[in-house]
PASEBA-1860 file (N, C-alpha, C; in nm, 3 decimals):
! residues 64
1> MPTPWWRL> 7.309/13.385/5.796/7.241/13.272/5.734/7.331/13.149/5.743 ~ 7.281/13.039/5.797/7.365/12.921/5.810/7.394/12.857/5.675 ~ 7.514/12.800/5.665/7.551/12.729/5.544/7.485/12.592/5.547 ~ 7.484/12.521/5.435/7.429/12.385/5.436/7.506/12.292/5.531 ~ 7.625/12.331/5.568/7.709/12.243/5.650/7.712/12.282/5.796 ~ 7.618/12.364/5.840/7.614/12.402/5.982/7.593/12.279/6.069 ~ 7.526/12.176/6.015/7.505/12.053/6.091/7.637/11.986/6.127 ~ 7.732/11.994/6.036/7.863/11.936/6.061/7.925/12.001/6.185
9> QRLRRRRG> 7.921/12.131/6.191/7.976/12.202/6.307/7.899/12.165/6.434 ~ 7.768/12.159/6.425/7.686/12.125/6.541/7.719/11.984/6.592 ~ 7.726/11.888/6.502/7.758/11.750/6.541/7.898/11.741/6.601 ~ 7.992/11.811/6.539/8.129/11.812/6.589/8.135/11.866/6.731 ~ 8.070/11.978/6.752/8.072/12.040/6.886/8.001/11.955/6.990 ~ 7.890/11.891/6.950/7.817/11.805/7.044/7.903/11.690/7.093 ~ 7.995/11.647/7.011/8.083/11.537/7.049/8.208/11.586/7.120 ~ 8.218/11.717/7.133/8.333/11.775/7.203/8.460/11.775/7.121
17> FTQAVLAR> 8.446/11.765/6.988/8.562/11.764/6.899/8.596/11.906/6.855 ~ 8.724/11.936/6.853/8.769/12.058/6.786/8.781/12.026/6.638 ~ 8.801/12.128/6.558/8.823/12.103/6.416/8.947/12.016/6.396 ~ 9.050/12.039/6.479/9.174/11.962/6.468/9.150/11.814/6.499 ~ 9.071/11.787/6.600/9.042/11.647/6.635/8.966/11.579/6.522 ~ 8.865/11.644/6.470/8.788/11.585/6.360/8.877/11.564/6.237 ~ 8.960/11.661/6.208/9.051/11.649/6.094/9.141/11.527/6.110 ~ 9.195/11.506/6.230/9.279/11.389/6.254/9.201/11.260/6.235
25> KIGGHVMT> 9.078/11.258/6.283/8.996/11.137/6.274/8.967/11.097/6.129 ~ 8.961/11.194/6.040/8.933/11.161/5.900/9.060/11.162/5.815 ~ 9.173/11.189/5.877/9.298/11.193/5.802/9.308/11.315/5.713 ~ 9.248/11.423/5.758/9.245/11.547/5.678/9.317/11.661/5.749 ~ 9.286/11.780/5.707/9.349/11.901/5.759/9.243/11.991/5.823 ~ 9.284/12.065/5.923/9.194/12.158/5.992/9.129/12.255/5.893 ~ 9.206/12.303/5.797/9.153/12.398/5.700/9.037/12.336/5.622 ~ 9.045/12.207/5.593/8.937/12.139/5.522/8.809/12.142/5.603
33> ISQLERGV> 8.819/12.111/5.732/8.701/12.113/5.819/8.643/12.254/5.825 ~ 8.729/12.352/5.841/8.685/12.491/5.846/8.613/12.530/5.717 ~ 8.669/12.494/5.604/8.608/12.528/5.475/8.473/12.458/5.458 ~ 8.465/12.334/5.501/8.337/12.262/5.492/8.230/12.330/5.578 ~ 8.267/12.365/5.701/8.170/12.426/5.792/8.124/12.563/5.744 ~ 8.209/12.633/5.671/8.173/12.765/5.619/8.105/12.757/5.483 ~ 8.098/12.637/5.426/8.035/12.622/5.295/8.122/12.664/5.179 ~ 8.252/12.680/5.204/8.346/12.721/5.100/8.385/12.601/5.014
41> RQPSMAML> 8.381/12.484/5.073/8.421/12.361/5.005/8.311/12.257/5.020 ~ 8.295/12.175/4.917/8.198/12.066/4.920/8.273/11.934/4.939 ~ 8.224/11.847/5.025/8.294/11.720/5.049/8.268/11.619/4.938 ~ 8.368/11.535/4.914/8.349/11.422/4.822/8.267/11.316/4.895 ~ 8.221/11.218/4.821/8.147/11.108/4.885/8.236/11.034/4.984 ~ 8.362/11.015/4.949/8.455/10.947/5.040/8.470/11.027/5.169 ~ 8.480/11.159/5.157/8.494/11.242/5.276/8.366/11.239/5.360 ~ 8.250/11.240/5.293/8.123/11.231/5.366/8.119/11.105/5.452
49> HKLAKALG> 8.164/10.994/5.395/8.164/10.867/5.469/8.261/10.874/5.587 ~ 8.378/10.934/5.568/8.475/10.948/5.677/8.420/11.037/5.788 ~ 8.357/11.147/5.749/8.300/11.239/5.848/8.189/11.170/5.927 ~ 8.101/11.101/5.857/7.991/11.031/5.924/8.044/10.927/6.022 ~ 8.143/10.852/5.981/8.202/10.750/6.069/8.266/10.814/6.191 ~ 8.343/10.920/6.170/8.410/10.989/6.281/8.310/11.048/6.380 ~ 8.196/11.094/6.329/8.096/11.156/6.414/7.992/11.056/6.466 ~ 7.998/10.933/6.417/7.907/10.829/6.464/7.763/10.850/6.418
57> VPVAKLLE> 7.747/10.899/6.296/7.613/10.922/6.241/7.607/10.865/6.100 ~ 7.486/10.837/6.051/7.474/10.796/5.911/7.503/10.916/5.818 ~ 7.550/10.887/5.698/7.577/10.992/5.600/7.455/11.080/5.580 ~ 7.338/11.020/5.579/7.213/11.096/5.559/7.197/11.209/5.660 ~ 7.246/11.189/5.781/7.235/11.292/5.886/7.311/11.419/5.844 ~ 7.421/11.402/5.774/7.499/11.518/5.728/7.431/11.589/5.613 ~ 7.344/11.519/5.543/7.281/11.575/5.424/7.139/11.625/5.446 ~ 7.087/11.612/5.566/6.948/11.655/5.594/6.929/11.801/5.564
END
C-alpha cells in the first residue's frame, strides 16, 4: 500500500534526483527524504515549500 508521500518519490525519480541530491537541494539529510517517502515522518510547512521548489512543482502537487 503506498504511503501518502509516494508522490514525492515519483516526482523525485522523474527529475532524475537521488535522495541525496534532493536532500542537498533542500539543505536536509538523506534519512529525512527516506523517512518522508516511507511515511515515517511528516514534513513541516517550511520543508514542504523547500521540496516543492526543489522539484519545480506547487506545494499543492505534493499534497494531492
